[in-house]
C-alpha positions as a Markdown table, in Angstrom:
| # | Residue | x | y | z |
|---|---|---|---|---|
| 1 | Met | -0.1 | -0.1 | 0.0 |
| 2 | Gly | 2.9 | 2.3 | -0.4 |
| 3 | Pro | 5.0 | 4.2 | 2.1 |
| 4 | Arg | 3.6 | 4.5 | 5.5 |
| 5 | Ala | 2.9 | 8.1 | 6.3 |
| 6 | Glu | 3.4 | 7.7 | 10.3 |
| 7 | His | 6.9 | 6.7 | 9.6 |
| 8 | Gln | 9.0 | 9.6 | 8.3 |
| 9 | Pro | 13.0 | 9.1 | 8.6 |
| 10 | Ser | 15.1 | 12.1 | 8.1 |
| 11 | Arg | 18.6 | 12.6 | 7.0 |
| 12 | Pro | 20.8 | 15.6 | 6.3 |
| 13 | Ser | 20.6 | 17.2 | 2.9 |
| 14 | Pro | 23.2 | 15.7 | 0.4 |
| 15 | Pro | 26.4 | 17.7 | 0.2 |
| 16 | Val | 26.7 | 20.7 | -2.3 |
| 17 | Thr | 28.6 | 18.8 | -5.1 |
| 18 | Ser | 26.0 | 18.8 | -7.9 |
| 19 | Glu | 25.1 | 21.0 | -10.8 |
| 20 | Val | 21.6 | 21.0 | -9.2 |
| 21 | Asp | 23.0 | 23.4 | -6.7 |
| 22 | Arg | 24.0 | 25.9 | -9.6 |
| 23 | Leu | 20.6 | 25.8 | -11.4 |
| 24 | Pro | 20.2 | 29.3 | -13.0 |
| 25 | Leu | 16.5 | 29.5 | -12.2 |
| 26 | Arg | 14.5 | 28.3 | -9.1 |
| 27 | Gly | 11.1 | 28.9 | -7.8 |
| 28 | Glu | 9.0 | 27.8 | -10.8 |
| 29 | Pro | 6.2 | 25.3 | -10.7 |
| 30 | Leu | 7.6 | 21.8 | -10.0 |
| 31 | Pro | 7.1 | 20.5 | -13.6 |
| 32 | Leu | 9.0 | 23.5 | -14.9 |
| 33 | Glu | 11.6 | 23.1 | -12.2 |
| 34 | Leu | 12.4 | 19.6 | -13.7 |
| 35 | Val | 12.4 | 20.8 | -17.3 |
| 36 | Asn | 14.9 | 23.4 | -16.3 |
| 37 | Thr | 17.5 | 21.0 | -15.1 |
| 38 | Thr | 18.6 | 21.2 | -18.7 |
| 39 | Phe | 20.1 | 24.8 | -19.4 |
| 40 | Ile | 22.9 | 26.6 | -21.2 |
| 41 | Arg | 25.7 | 28.1 | -19.3 |
| 42 | Gly | 27.4 | 30.9 | -21.0 |
| 43 | Gly | 24.8 | 32.4 | -23.2 |
| 44 | Val | 24.8 | 32.0 | -27.1 |
| 45 | Arg | 28.3 | 30.7 | -27.1 |
| 46 | Gly | 27.8 | 28.6 | -23.9 |
| 47 | Arg | 27.5 | 24.9 | -23.4 |
| 48 | Val | 24.4 | 22.6 | -22.5 |
| 49 | Val | 24.5 | 21.4 | -19.1 |
| 50 | Asp | 22.3 | 18.5 | -17.8 |
| 51 | Ala | 22.1 | 18.9 | -14.0 |
| 52 | Leu | 20.8 | 15.4 | -13.7 |
| 53 | Gly | 23.8 | 13.8 | -14.9 |
| 54 | Gly | 23.6 | 10.8 | -12.4 |
| 55 | Ala | 21.3 | 9.2 | -9.8 |
| 56 | Gly | 23.0 | 11.3 | -7.0 |
| 57 | Asp | 22.0 | 14.5 | -8.8 |
| 58 | Leu | 18.3 | 13.2 | -8.7 |
| 59 | Asp | 18.7 | 12.7 | -5.0 |
| 60 | Arg | 19.9 | 16.2 | -4.6 |
| 61 | Trp | 16.9 | 17.7 | -6.8 |
| 62 | Leu | 14.4 | 15.7 | -4.8 |
| 63 | Ala | 16.0 | 16.8 | -1.4 |
| 64 | Leu | 16.0 | 20.5 | -2.5 |
| 65 | His | 12.4 | 20.3 | -3.7 |
| 66 | Arg | 11.0 | 18.1 | -0.9 |
| 67 | Asp | 8.6 | 20.9 | 0.4 |
| 68 | Ala | 7.2 | 21.3 | -3.1 |
| 69 | Phe | 5.6 | 17.9 | -2.8 |
| 70 | Ser | 2.3 | 16.9 | -1.1 |
| 71 | Glu | 2.1 | 16.8 | 2.6 |
| 72 | Gly | 2.9 | 13.2 | 3.7 |
| 73 | Leu | 5.3 | 12.5 | 0.7 |
| 74 | Gly | 8.0 | 15.0 | 1.4 |
| 75 | Gly | 9.2 | 13.1 | 4.6 |
| 76 | Phe | 9.7 | 10.0 | 2.6 |
| 77 | Leu | 12.1 | 11.8 | 0.3 |
| 78 | Asp | 14.6 | 11.9 | 3.1 |
| 79 | Asp | 14.6 | 8.0 | 3.1 |
| 80 | Pro | 18.2 | 6.6 | 3.1 |
| 81 | Val | 17.5 | 4.4 | 0.1 |
| 82 | Pro | 19.2 | 6.4 | -2.7 |
| 83 | Ala | 17.7 | 6.9 | -6.2 |
| 84 | Gly | 18.9 | 4.3 | -8.8 |
| 85 | Glu | 19.6 | 4.5 | -12.5 |
| 86 | Ala | 16.1 | 3.1 | -13.1 |
| 87 | His | 14.6 | 6.3 | -11.2 |
| 88 | Leu | 16.9 | 8.6 | -13.0 |
| 89 | Ala | 15.8 | 7.1 | -16.3 |
| 90 | Arg | 12.0 | 7.7 | -15.5 |
| 91 | Phe | 12.7 | 11.1 | -14.6 |
| 92 | Leu | 14.6 | 11.8 | -17.6 |
| 93 | Glu | 11.9 | 10.4 | -19.7 |
| 94 | Leu | 9.3 | 12.5 | -17.9 |
| 95 | Arg | 11.6 | 15.6 | -18.3 |
| 96 | His | 11.7 | 15.2 | -22.1 |
| 97 | Ala | 7.9 | 14.7 | -22.2 |
| 98 | Leu | 7.2 | 17.8 | -20.1 |
| 99 | Arg | 9.7 | 19.9 | -22.3 |
| 100 | Gly | 7.7 | 18.7 | -25.3 |
| 101 | Leu | 4.4 | 19.8 | -23.8 |
| 102 | Ala | 6.0 | 23.2 | -22.9 |
| 103 | Gly | 7.4 | 23.7 | -26.3 |
| 104 | Ala | 3.9 | 22.9 | -27.9 |
| 105 | Ala | 2.2 | 25.4 | -25.4 |
| 106 | Thr | 4.7 | 28.2 | -26.1 |
| 107 | Ala | 5.1 | 27.8 | -29.8 |
| 108 | Thr | 4.5 | 31.0 | -31.9 |
| 109 | Arg | 1.6 | 29.1 | -33.1 |
| 110 | Pro | 0.6 | 26.7 | -30.2 |
| 111 | Arg | 0.0 | 23.3 | -31.4 |
| 112 | Pro | -1.2 | 19.9 | -29.8 |
| 113 | Pro | 1.5 | 18.1 | -28.0 |
| 114 | Glu | 3.0 | 15.0 | -29.4 |
| 115 | Thr | 1.0 | 11.9 | -28.4 |
| 116 | Ser | 4.0 | 10.2 | -27.3 |
| 117 | Asp | 4.7 | 13.1 | -24.7 |
| 118 | Val | 1.2 | 13.0 | -23.5 |
| 119 | Gln | 1.4 | 9.2 | -23.0 |
| 120 | Val | 4.5 | 9.5 | -20.8 |
| 121 | Val | 3.0 | 12.3 | -18.7 |
| 122 | Asn | -0.4 | 10.4 | -18.3 |
| 123 | Ala | 1.4 | 7.1 | -17.3 |
| 124 | Ala | 3.5 | 8.7 | -14.7 |
| 125 | Ala | 0.7 | 10.8 | -13.3 |
| 126 | Arg | -1.2 | 7.6 | -12.3 |
| 127 | Leu | 1.8 | 6.9 | -9.9 |
| 128 | Ala | 0.5 | 9.7 | -7.9 |
| 129 | Ser | -2.9 | 8.4 | -7.0 |
| 130 | Arg | -3.6 | 8.1 | -3.2 |
| 131 | Trp | -6.3 | 7.8 | -0.6 |
| 132 | Glu | -6.6 | 8.7 | 3.1 |
| 133 | Glu | -6.9 | 6.0 | 5.9 |
| 134 | Leu | -7.4 | 6.3 | 9.6 |
| 135 | Leu | -4.3 | 5.4 | 11.5 |
| 136 | Pro | -5.0 | 2.4 | 13.8 |
| 137 | Gly | -4.7 | 3.3 | 17.5 |
| 138 | Ser | -4.4 | 7.2 | 16.9 |
| 139 | Gly | -8.1 | 8.1 | 17.3 |
| 140 | Phe | -9.1 | 9.9 | 14.1 |
| 141 | Thr | -5.7 | 10.7 | 12.5 |
| 142 | Ala | -5.9 | 10.3 | 8.8 |
| 143 | Val | -2.8 | 9.3 | 6.8 |
| 144 | Pro | -2.0 | 9.1 | 3.1 |
| 145 | Arg | -1.7 | 5.8 | 1.4 |
| 146 | Trp | -0.3 | 5.1 | -2.2 |
| 147 | Pro | -0.8 | 1.9 | -4.3 |
| 148 | Glu | 2.8 | 2.7 | -5.5 |
| 149 | Pro | 5.2 | 1.4 | -2.8 |
| 150 | Asp | 8.3 | 3.3 | -4.1 |
| 151 | Pro | 8.3 | 7.0 | -2.8 |
| 152 | Leu | 10.5 | 8.1 | -5.6 |
| 153 | Leu | 8.1 | 6.9 | -8.1 |
| 154 | Val | 5.2 | 8.6 | -6.3 |
| 155 | Ala | 7.4 | 11.7 | -6.5 |
| 156 | Leu | 7.6 | 11.2 | -10.3 |
| 157 | Gly | 3.8 | 10.9 | -10.4 |
| 158 | Glu | 3.3 | 14.1 | -8.5 |
| 159 | Val | 5.5 | 16.0 | -10.9 |
| 160 | Ala | 3.6 | 14.6 | -13.9 |
| 161 | Ala | 0.2 | 15.3 | -12.3 |
| 162 | Arg | 1.3 | 18.8 | -11.6 |
| 163 | Gly | 2.4 | 19.0 | -15.2 |
| 164 | Val | -1.2 | 17.9 | -16.3 |
| 165 | Gly | -2.6 | 20.5 | -14.0 |
| 166 | Leu | -0.2 | 23.4 | -15.3 |
| 167 | Phe | -0.8 | 22.9 | -19.0 |
| 168 | Ser | -4.6 | 22.3 | -18.6 |
| 169 | Gly | -5.4 | 24.6 | -15.9 |
| 170 | Pro | -5.7 | 28.5 | -15.4 |
| 171 | Asp | -2.0 | 29.2 | -15.5 |
| 172 | Ala | -1.4 | 27.5 | -19.0 |
| 173 | Gly | -1.4 | 30.7 | -20.8 |
| 174 | Lys | 1.4 | 32.0 | -18.5 |
| 175 | Val | 3.8 | 29.5 | -19.4 |
| 176 | Arg | 6.7 | 31.1 | -21.3 |
| 177 | Ala | 10.0 | 30.1 | -23.1 |
| 178 | Cys | 12.6 | 32.6 | -22.1 |
| 179 | Pro | 13.2 | 34.7 | -25.3 |
| 180 | Ala | 16.7 | 35.8 | -24.4 |
| 181 | Pro | 19.5 | 34.5 | -26.8 |
| 182 | Gly | 21.1 | 31.3 | -25.7 |
| 183 | Cys | 18.5 | 30.4 | -23.2 |
| 184 | Val | 16.2 | 27.2 | -23.1 |
| 185 | Leu | 14.5 | 27.7 | -19.9 |
| 186 | Tyr | 10.8 | 28.0 | -19.1 |
| 187 | Phe | 9.0 | 30.1 | -16.6 |
| 188 | Leu | 5.6 | 31.3 | -15.4 |
| 189 | Lys | 4.9 | 34.8 | -16.3 |
| 190 | Asn | 4.1 | 36.0 | -12.9 |
| 191 | Pro | 3.9 | 38.9 | -12.2 |
| 192 | Ala | 2.5 | 40.0 | -15.6 |
| 193 | Arg | 5.3 | 42.3 | -16.3 |
| 194 | Arg | 7.7 | 39.6 | -16.3 |
| 195 | Glu | 9.6 | 39.1 | -19.6 |
| 196 | Trp | 12.6 | 37.0 | -18.8 |
| 197 | Cys | 13.4 | 33.8 | -16.7 |
| 198 | Thr | 16.2 | 35.8 | -14.8 |
| 199 | Thr | 17.6 | 39.3 | -14.7 |
| 200 | Ala | 20.8 | 37.9 | -16.3 |
| 201 | Cys | 18.9 | 36.9 | -19.3 |
| 202 | Gly | 17.1 | 40.2 | -19.5 |
| 203 | Asn | 20.5 | 42.0 | -19.5 |
| 204 | Arg | 21.8 | 39.8 | -22.2 |
| 205 | Ala | 18.8 | 40.3 | -24.4 |
| 206 | Arg | 19.0 | 44.1 | -23.9 |
| 207 | Val | 22.7 | 44.0 | -24.9 |
| 208 | Ala | 21.9 | 41.9 | -27.9 |
| 209 | Arg | 19.2 | 44.4 | -28.9 |
| 210 | His | 21.5 | 47.3 | -28.4 |
| 211 | Ser | 24.1 | 45.6 | -30.5 |
| 212 | Arg | 21.6 | 44.9 | -33.4 |
| 213 | Arg | 20.5 | 48.6 | -33.3 |
| 214 | Ala | 24.1 | 49.8 | -33.4 |
| 215 | Arg | 25.0 | 47.6 | -36.4 |
| 216 | Gly | 21.9 | 48.8 | -38.2 |
| 217 | Gly | 22.8 | 52.4 | -37.6 |
| 218 | Asp | 26.4 | 51.8 | -39.1 |
């Protein structure tokens, strides 16, 4: 019946040794946080960085985002059993599918997402299914239960389910692809005046715009 909510072991956060600690953008909805683990460092002439290069990086990403998951699941992400290569493969597959959804939603002419991406997201979202049960011997304390016994796969399911909610809900029209040169990140346009994923991208875009104008003047 999945992880037991009344047992929530804790461990210290993993050491700061991962590209996850150097992500250029934080604080976006959980599905975009996963998508943004691929980024370009150095602008137009920079290099592509995959912050989830190994299972340890996934551990770090989950630890840093544990409070973004549902109440009852976050504590289980401190479990001493680390992520394995199979977990990493599932998260990378979901990241690719969510990036496909984001690309379709933010295209100049929005288009339906690829069926394969939808299938990946939907299959993962089913892993987040849960129900509440009364905890024996505790009076009327309700605890969550999951049919999926692996908390990391439940976390995968929650990321996917949040993606379904994001791209089908009221915030769908606020998802943006950063327009700065050399950026592949996505963000939620909130507040409404926000134009770039980060101020660094905004500065780079303004410099590029000024350079184009200067060349045009010459």
